[in-house]
N, C-alpha and C positions, 0 to 999 in steps of 0.2 A: 823169764820173769824179771821185772825191773828190780834193781837194787835200790832200796829206798833209804839206805843209811846216809845220814847227813850229820856230821859231827861239828861243823863250823857254825857258830852262833852269829847270825847276821841280824842287824836291826831292821825291822820291817817298816815300810812306809806308814806314816801317820796320816791317814786320809779320813776325813769326816764321813759318817754314814750317809748323811743327806748332802747331795751335791747339786748345784745348779748347772743346767746345760750351758756349755760354752759354745757359741756359734762362731765357727772358725772356717768352715769349708768354703763359703762363698766370698770370703774376704781376702784381700791381699795382706799378707803378714809382713810387718815392717821390722827392721832391725831394732833390737832393744825392747820389743814388746814384752809384756809380762802377763802371765795368765795364772790365776790363783783360785784355789778351792772350787773346782768344778769337774764336770765330766765331758769328755769329747768322744762321741761314739758314732759308729755306723756311717762312715763316709770316707771320702778320698781327699787328701791334701796333695795337690800336685802343682808342678811348675813353680815352686816357691824357693827363693833364696833369701835368707836373712841371717844376721849375725847377732850374737849376744842375746838371744831370747832366753826367757826364764819361765819355768813351769814349777809351781809349788802347790803341793797337795792336789794333784790332778790325776784323774783316772782316764786312761785311753782304752776304749773297747772297740774291737772290730774296725780299726782305722788303717787305711792303706796310704803309705807315703810314696808318691810317684814323682820321680825327678825332683827331689827335694834336697837342698843343702842348708843345714842348720849348724854351721860351725860355731864353736865357742858357746855351745848350749849349756845352760845351767838347769839341772833337774834336781829337785829336792822333794822327797816324799811323793814319788810318782810311781804309778803302776801301769804297765802295758799288758793288756789281755787280748790274745788272738789278733795281733796287729802284724802288718807287713811293712818292714822297714828296709827291704832289700835295696841295695845300692845307694842307700841314703848316706849323705856325708855328715857325720857327727864328730868329726875330728876336733881335737883340742877342746873337748867339752869336760864338764864336771858333773858327775852323777853321785848323789848321796842318798842313801835309803831309797833305792830304786829296784823294782821287780819287773822282769820281762818274762811273761808266762805264755807258753805256746805261741811264740812269735817267730815269724820268718825274717831272718836277717842275712840272707844270702848276699855276699859282697858288700855288706854294710861297712863303712869306714869309721872306726872309732880310734884311729891312730892318735897317739900323744894325749889321750884323755886320762883323767884321774877318776878312779872308781873307788868309792868307799861304801861298804855295806850294800852290795849289789848282788842280786840273784838272777841268774838265767836258768829258767826251768822249762824243760821240754821245748827248747828253741832250736831252730836250724840256722846255725851261723857258718855254714860252709862258705869258703872263699872270703870270709870277712877279714878285714884288716884291723889288727890290734897292735900294730907296730909301736914300740916305745910306750905301751900302756903302763900306767901306774896303778896297780891294784892292791887294795888292802881290805880284808874281810869281803871276799868275793867268792861266790859259788857258781860253778857251771854244772848243773844237775841234769842228767838224762838228756843231754844236748848233743847235736852234731856240730863239730868244729872241723870237719874234714877239709883239708887244704886251706885252712885259715892261716894267718900269718901273725905270730906273736914275737917277731924279731925284737930282741932286746927289751922285752917287757919286764917289768919289775913286779915280783910276786911276794906279798907279805900276807900270810894267813889266807891262802887261796886254795880252794878245793875243786878238783875235777872228779865228779862222781858219776860213774857209769856213762861216760861220754865218749864220743867217737873222735879220736885224735889221729886218724889215719892220714898220713901225708901232711900233717900240720907242721908248719915251720915254727920252731922255737929256738933257733940259733941265737945265742947271746942272752937267753932268758935263763937265769940260774934257777935250777929246780930243786935245790937242797930243801929237804923236808916236805916236798910236794908228793902226795900219794897218787900215783897213776895206776895203781894195781887193779882198779876196776874199769879201766878204759881200754879201748881198742887203739893200739899203738903202731900198727904196721906202717912203715915208711915215715915215722916221726922224724922230722928234720932237726937233729941236735948234734952236738959234739960231745966227746967224753967229758970235757970240762963242764958243760951244761948239766950233765946227768949226775955229777958228783953229789951224793947224799939224797938222791931221788929214791922214792919207794916204789918198787915194781913187784909183780907176782913172779914166781919162779918160771912159769910158762912164757912170760914175756921177755925173758932174758935173751932168747934166741933172736928176737927182733933187732937186737943191738949187736949181734955178732959181727956185722960188717964193720962197725966202729973199732972193734978189737982186731980186725984183720983175720978173723977166723972163718974157716969153711966148715959148716955144720953138716956132718954126714947123717943122712936119714936112713 
């Protein structure tokens, strides 16, 4: 049974109920293009490279991004539903009041991005790159982050709720005050300094015995 406890308050995207369709699939997207107050749904965006794009009050539904690089992206009040962003380059982007729900993000690169009031809900972010991520008010809920890389990420008011962090790299990401007690942690890549002040369940302590130089007898 899923653990549905979410204690962190995150501002939701402010998206109008009535949205005009944005035609984007057949067009070449140019750097610095701006898309506002609309819905993008049921299609594939592929073989596109553009920089400094902005999306404001936009809903993405059932969209696949294939061979896409949108570095320095600016997302404000945006929601992704049932989208596939696998291997997409979103590095050095800014996300504010963004929700990603039931999305596939395998290998997605969000390194050096700034996230404010962002929710990842039931997402598959295995192998994703979150290196040097700057997070404040961010929730990873019921998501897989197996073998993802959070090297030297900065966490302020970040919650991992019932998520898979097996073999996830968090070296250099200070976890003080972060509650990982409802996550799978086998093989979590951290140091003792990273774990200082982190909250874990009693049964999870054995996962970190190797960091203490202990041999656990079963």
